[in-house]
Every structure is written in C-alpha cells, then in structure tokens.
TIVEX-155857 format. One record per residue (C-alpha): residue in three letters; x, y, z. Coordinates in steps of 0.5 Angstrom, whole numbers, plus 2048, in hexadecimal, padded with zeros to 3 digits. Example, Ala and Ser with C-alpha at 12.3 -4.5 7.8 and 13.67 -1.06 7.14 Angstrom:
ALA8197F7810;SER81B7FE80E;
//
This chain:
MET77FA099B1;SER77DA039B6;VAL77AA039BD;LEU77FA009C2;VAL77D9FD9C9;VAL7829FC9CE;GLY77F9FA9D5;ILE77F9F69DB;SER7799F49DF;HIS7769EF9E4;ASN7769E99DE;SER77E9EA9DE;ALA7809EC9E4;PRO77F9EB9EC;VAL77C9F19F0;SER7839F29F3;VAL7869F49EC;LEU77F9F89EA;GLU7809FC9F1;ARG7879FF9EF;VAL784A019E8;ALA77EA049EA;LEU77DA0B9E8;ASP77AA119EC;ALA777A179E8;ASP77DA1B9E7;ALA781A159E5;VAL77CA139E0;GLN77DA1A9DD;LYS784A199DD;THR784A129DA;VAL780A159D4;ALA784A1A9D3;ASP78AA169D3;ALA787A119CE;ALA785A169C9;GLY78CA199C9;CYS78FA129C7;ALA793A119C1;HIS78EA0E9BB;VAL788A109C0;SER783A159BD;GLU77DA149C2;ALA77CA119C9;THR778A109CF;VAL778A0B9D5;VAL772A079D8;ALA774A069DF;THR770A039E4;CYS7719FF9EB;ASN7729F99E6;ARG7769FB9E0;VAL77AA009DD;GLU77AA009D5;LEU77EA059D1;TYR77AA069CA;ALA77EA0A9C5;ASP77DA0B9BD;VAL784A099BA;ASP788A099B4;ARG78DA049B6;PHE78C9FE9BA;HIS7939FC9BD;GLY795A039BF;SER78EA059C2;VAL78D9FE9C6;GLU7949FF9CA;ALA793A069CB;LEU78CA059CE;SER78E9FF9D2;ARG794A039D5;LEU78FA089D8;LEU78BA029DC;VAL792A009DE;GLU794A069E1;ARG78DA089E4;ALA78EA019E8;GLY795A029EA;GLU7969FB9E8;SER79C9F89E4;ALA79A9F79DD;GLU79B9EF9DE;ALA7969EF9E4;LEU7909F39E0;LEU7919F19D9;PRO78E9EA9DA;HIS7889ED9DD;LEU7869F29D7;TYR7829F19D1;VAL7829F49CA;HIS77C9F49C5;TYR77E9F79BE;ASP7799FA9B8;ASP7739F59B7;GLY7759F29BE;ALA7759F99C2;VAL76E9FA9BF;ALA76B9F39C1;HIS76E9F49C8;LEU76B9FB9CA;PHE7649F99C7;LYS7659F39CC;VAL7679F79D2;VAL7629FC9D1;ALA75D9F79D0;GLY75F9F49D7;LEU7619ED9D5;ASP7689EF9D7;SER7669F19DE;MET7689ED9E4;ALA7609EE9E6;VAL75E9EC9DF;GLY7599F19DC;GLU75A9F69E1;ALA7589FD9DE;GLN75DA019E2;ILE762A009DC;LEU75DA049D7;GLY75EA0B9DC;GLN766A099DC;ALA767A099D5;ARG763A0F9D4;ALA767A139D9;ALA76DA109D5;LEU76BA139CE;ARG769A1A9D2;LEU770A1A9D5;GLY773A199CE;GLN76EA1E9CB;GLU770A249D0;LEU777A229D0;GLY777A239C8;THR77AA1C9C8;VAL774A189C5;GLY773A199BD;PRO76FA169B8;SER771A0F9B9;LEU770A0E9C0;ASN76AA139C0;THR767A0E9BB;LEU769A089BF;PHE767A0A9C6;GLN760A0D9C3;GLN75EA069C0;ALA761A029C6;LEU75CA069CA;ARG756A059C6;VAL7589FD9C6;GLY7589FD9CD;LYS751A019CE;ARG74F9FC9C9;ALA7519F69CD;HIS74E9F89D3;ALA7479FA9CF;GLU7469F49CB;THR7499EF9D0;GLY7499ED9D8;ILE7509EE9D8;ASP74F9F29DF;ARG74C9EC9E2;VAL7529E79E0;ALA7579E99E6;PRO7529E89EC;SER74F9E29E9;LEU7569DF9E8;VAL7569E09F0;THR74F9DD9F1;ALA7509D79ED;ALA7579D59F0;LEU7549D69F7;GLU74E9D19F4;HIS7539CC9F2;SER7579CC9F9;GLU7509CB9FD;THR7509C39FE;GLY74A9C3A03;GLY7459C89FF;THR7449CB9F8;THR7459D29F8;ALA74A9D79FA;THR7469DA9FF;SER7469D3A03;ALA74E9D3A02;VAL74F9DAA05;GLU7499DCA0A;GLY74B9DCA11;ALA7539DAA0F;TYR7599DDA11;VAL75C9DFA0A;VAL7639E1A08;VAL7649E5A01;VAL76C9E59FF;GLY76D9EB9FB;ALA76B9F29FA;GLY76A9F39F3;ALA7639F49EF;MET7629EC9EF;ALA7639ED9F7;ALA75E9F39F7;LEU7599EF9F3;ALA75A9E89F8;THR75A9ED9FE;ALA7539F09FC;THR7509E99FA;VAL7529E5A00;ARG74F9EBA04;ARG7499EBA00;LEU7489E4A01;GLY7489E4A09;ALA74F9E3A0B;ALA7509E4A12;HIS7579E6A12;VAL75B9E9A0C;SER7639EAA0D;VAL7679EDA07;VAL76E9EAA07;ASN7739EEA02;ARG77A9F0A01;SER7799F7A01;HIS7759F8A08;GLU7739FFA06;ARG76F9FCA00;ALA76C9F7A04;ALA76A9FCA09;ARG767A00A04;LEU7639FAA01;ALA7619F8A08;ALA75E9FEA0A;GLU7599FEA04;HIS7569F8A06;ASP7569F7A0E;ALA75C9F2A0D;ARG7639F2A11;ALA7699F3A0E;VAL76F9EEA0F;ALA7769EEA0E;LEU7799E9A09;ALA77D9E6A0F;ASP7779E4A13;LEU7749E0A0D;PRO7769DAA10;ALA7729DCA17;GLU76C9DEA12;LEU76C9D7A0F;GLY76B9D3A15;ARG7659D7A17;ALA7629D7A10;ASP75C9D4A0D;VAL75D9D7A06;VAL7639D9A03;VAL7629DD9FC;ALA7699DE9F9;CYS76A9E49F3;ALA7709E79F4;GLY7749E49EE;ALA77B9E59F1;THR7819E29EE;GLY7829DC9F3;LEU77D9D89F7;LEU77A9DC9FD;VAL7769D6A00;THR77B9CFA00;ARG7799C8A03;ASP77E9C9A08;MET77B9CFA0B;LEU7749CDA0B;ALA7769C6A0E;THR7799CAA14;ALA7739CFA14;ARG76E9CAA15;GLU7719C5A1A;GLY76C9C4A1F;VAL7669C7A1A;ASP7619C2A18;ARG75C9C6A14;PRO75C9C6A0D;LEU7609CCA09;ALA75E9CEA02;ILE7639D19FE;VAL7619D59F7;ASP7679D79F3;VAL7659DC9EE;ALA76C9DF9ED;LEU7719DE9E7;PRO7769DC9E8;HIS7739D89EE;ASP7749DA9F5;VAL7739D39F8;GLU7779CD9F7;PRO7739C89F4;SER7759C29F9;VAL7719C69FE;ALA76B9C29FC;GLU76E9BC9FE;LEU76D9BEA06;PRO7689BBA0A;GLY7619C0A0A;VAL7649C4A04;THR7609C69FE;LEU7649CA9F8;VAL7619CD9F2;ASP7659D09ED;LEU7649D49E6;GLU7669CD9E3;GLU7609C99E6;LEU75B9CF9E5;SER75D9D09DD;ASP7599CA9DA;SER7539CC9DE;LEU7549D39DD;ALA7559D39D5;THR74E9D09D4;SER74B9D59DA;GLU7489DC9D9;ILE74F9DE9DB;GLY7529DB9D6;ARG74D9DD9D0;GLU74E9E49D2;VAL7569E49D2;ALA7559E09CB;GLU7509E69C9;VAL7559EB9CB;ARG75B9E89C7;ARG7579E79C1;ILE7559EF9C1;VAL75C9F09C3;SER75F9EC9BD;GLU7599EF9B8;GLU75B9F69BA;VAL7639F59B9;SER7629F29B2;ALA75D9F89B0;PHE7629FD9B3;LEU7689FA9B0;ALA7649FA9A9;ALA762A019AA;ARG76AA039AB;ARG76C9FF9A5;GLN767A029A1;ALA769A099A4;SER770A089A2;VAL76FA0899B;THR76CA0E99B;PRO772A1399A;THR774A0F994;VAL76DA0F991;VAL76DA17992;ALA774A1798F;LEU772A13989;ARG76CA18988;SER770A1E988;MET775A1B983;ALA76FA1A97E;THR76CA21980;ALA773A2497E;VAL773A1F978;VAL76DA22975;ASP76FA29977;ALA775A28973;GLU772A2596D;MET76DA2B96D;VAL773A3096D;ARG776A2C967;LEU76FA2C963;GLU76EA34964;ALA774A35961;ARG773A3195B;LEU76CA3395A;PRO76CA3B95D;GLY765A3C959;LEU761A3895E;ASP75CA3C962;ASP75BA3C969;GLY755A37969;GLU758A32964;ARG75EA32969;ASP75AA3196F;GLU756A2B96B;ILE75DA28969;ARG760A28970;ARG75AA25973;ALA75AA2096E;VAL761A1E970;ARG760A1E977;ARG75AA19977;VAL75FA15973;ALA764A15978;ASP75FA1497E;LYS75CA0E97B;LEU763A0B979;LEU765A0C980;HIS75EA0A984;GLU75EA03984;PRO766A02986;THR765A0798C;VAL75FA0498E;ARG7629FD98D;VAL7689FE991;LYS764A01997;GLU7609FA997;LEU7679F6996;ALA76A9FA99C;GLY7659F99A1;GLY7669F19A0;GLU76C9ED9A4;GLY7729EC9A0;ALA7799EE99F;VAL7789F1999;SER7799F9999;TYR7749FB994;GLU776A03995;ARG77DA01993;ALA77B9FD98D;LEU776A0398B;ALA77CA0898C;GLU781A03988;LEU77CA02982;PHE77AA0A981;ALA781A0C983;LEU77FA11988;ASP784A1598B;PRO785A13993;GLU786A1A995;ALA77FA1B992;VAL77CA16996;THR77FA1899C;ALA77DA1F99B;VAL776A1D99C;THR776A1B9A3;ARG77BA219A5;PRO778A279A9;ALA778A2D9A5;GLU77DA329A7;GLY77AA369AD;LEU776A309B0;GLN77BA2C9B3;
//
C-alpha cells in the first residue's frame, strides 16, 4: 500500500476556484466517507482549510485511485473536469510523505510558518479515526507529521517569518526612511486580499500606526470579517480603483489568477495625485502588474526583489532551518518505513526455521525412541541455537539494507533466497479472525 495525495490549494488555483471547492463540516465528513469508499482505497481523510482541500488516502493502485479521488473534487466544485483538473496536484508515496510534512511545518501556507495548520491536520486525523477511515498507515503518517510540525515551531522562529516578511517588504518600500514604521505611520493603507497573509498585513500596518486601513477583496463577507477584527473598512473589489487614488501604501496579497492592479487602472486612479505611493506585492502569483513601477511617484516591491536580501536574513535562515528539519524527518520516516516493510518476511523466515527444527525433532525422536526428556530438550535447544545463529546476521543485515535508498527490494530477495511461501508472508500482517 502507498499514500496518495490529490489536492488543490492557493498555490495551484485562484480564490474563485478555491471557494467553489471549499468544504463545510458536513461536506468534509461526506468527502472522507466517499474517498474511503473508492476502489483501491483502504484508508482516507481530508485536510480542509480556507486555502486548501487535500484528500489523503492509502491505496493499492495509483491510476485508478487518482482518477476516483480527482473525480470527487471535480464533483464537489460543480465544475467540468477540463476546468478544475489543471488546478489539481498529485503526490504519491515518498512524495506524499514529504508534502504532508512540509504542509504541517507551515512551509506550504500562504502565510509561511502559521501554526493553525497543525490544528487543521490534527482535526483531519481525528475525523478519520472517528469515522473509521484512518488505519495504521495514515495514523502513523499524520502522527509523525504533527510531531515534525511541533518540532519546527519549537526549534526555529518560523512563527515570525510571515509577519517579518510583511515588515521587510514595507521597509524596502520606504524611500524617505529606513523602517516599516516610517513607511506606514499616519498613512492611508489598502490591503488587497482577505486570507492569512492579508490578516497578517492588516495587523502589521495597524500596529505600525496606519491612520486608515481598507481591506479589498472579491468576497465582501471575508473582507468584512477581517476588517472587523482590526478596526478597518471593508471595500468591494469594484471600488479598488477609487481606493488606489486615496492610498499612500498598498499591500497586495490575494494571489489571484490575473492581475488585480494594472498599470492603466493605477494611472487613471492617480490622475491629479502628486503624493508618492508605495506598493508591496507579496502575492504568488503577482497581484500587481510590474510596469506600475514606471509610473511617476510609484514604488513597487515584490517577492523577487525581496528574495536575495531575505535569503541571507534571519527570515531566510529560519525557513532554511525548517526545510532542513523537514528533509531530515522525511528521510528518517521513509527509512523506518522501508525497514518495517521487511518485518513480515523476516517473521515468516523465522517461522519457517522453527517449523524445520520441529520437523527434524519429530524425525529424530522416531529414529531414537530411547531418548529421555532431558536429552530431547537439550538437542532441541542446540538445534534452535544453530538455526538462530545462522539467521541472525542475514535478518539484521536485511533490515539495515532496507533502511537505505535504492530500487532493490530486499524483502523480495530474502523471500526468493529462502523460497518462502508468499501466503506465509502475507499472513504475518493479516488481522486475526474476529479482530478485523
């Protein structure tokens, strides 16, 4: 069995598509049950947030299960397959493990380092356990992912990365001073977006002393909710041009497909305006057309401009350290999983050796009926010691070899060398009757 992930997130789809795929509590339960009922799927759960929906499944076949799980998301969105499939992504086996660890560590979040994903992953595991759709495979994987996420937050400053990113961008946008405060204090600030990064941006500019903050978003309900939390004003996306004419600072972090702030829009909005405008575009993909920087009085800072300085800053070092932790944990998890995969074969081999010893003892007792109980026990112990010593080194070595990377199937090689019955190997992992 192998783990498969089929998902959609802010990295692969615009907000308009994510909103159609979004799942409420009842829909999450139904989706988990439907996923578990798909052919080739033995375990399933769903990680559902405002920025992602990911189906996790333990499967015995790749192609059939990918098609079935993808179909579930397409049906949920009410879209044609042609419209939604380009936004879906797939991770399989080792790649699925690496993806989940990265997600739970906060590296795949819109607001890098946010800890909320830990609770969301824990909820996905708990729901699968309650519904009986999570078994040993996903339980082990999610428990380890949660441990990795906790380690990332405990050993690094990843929690500070997203707020620091906003602050650093504001500092780069300031032409007359050198601090984020000097860029924002007393300013009319427009935040474009209403997701996690927008929430951080709104909180940050409020903390730095902005005189007015407007939150502009396609969904007015989400904008209103965010604005209410930070004493800001919610503005419809249709009114963005008017807000650009009033703004001193714009922080764009919607990450929508298609540009939200174009050169023509901004030029029209700023007709007759002679004060400078600083635009910070921390969205992926970009929200702001790069050529706006050519307009008089407009300064544009985007992630590309920030990347070099951030890579060597404390922000970059924290992200790099979390990536190292995730890589280390993925390697350890995969090595342990490979070692565990040979255990049924090793158990079957030792069972076969025990059967051979017992058969030989029966034959010996038939030929030497005069043996007393003490002599018979001593002979049995001696033969078993010989069998154990002969098997010890191969079984220890095969576990060590299985823990490494490579295409060799050591459990298959062991089974072939000792002519093990495949049914005997399978029986080691089969639930006992009455415990299924």
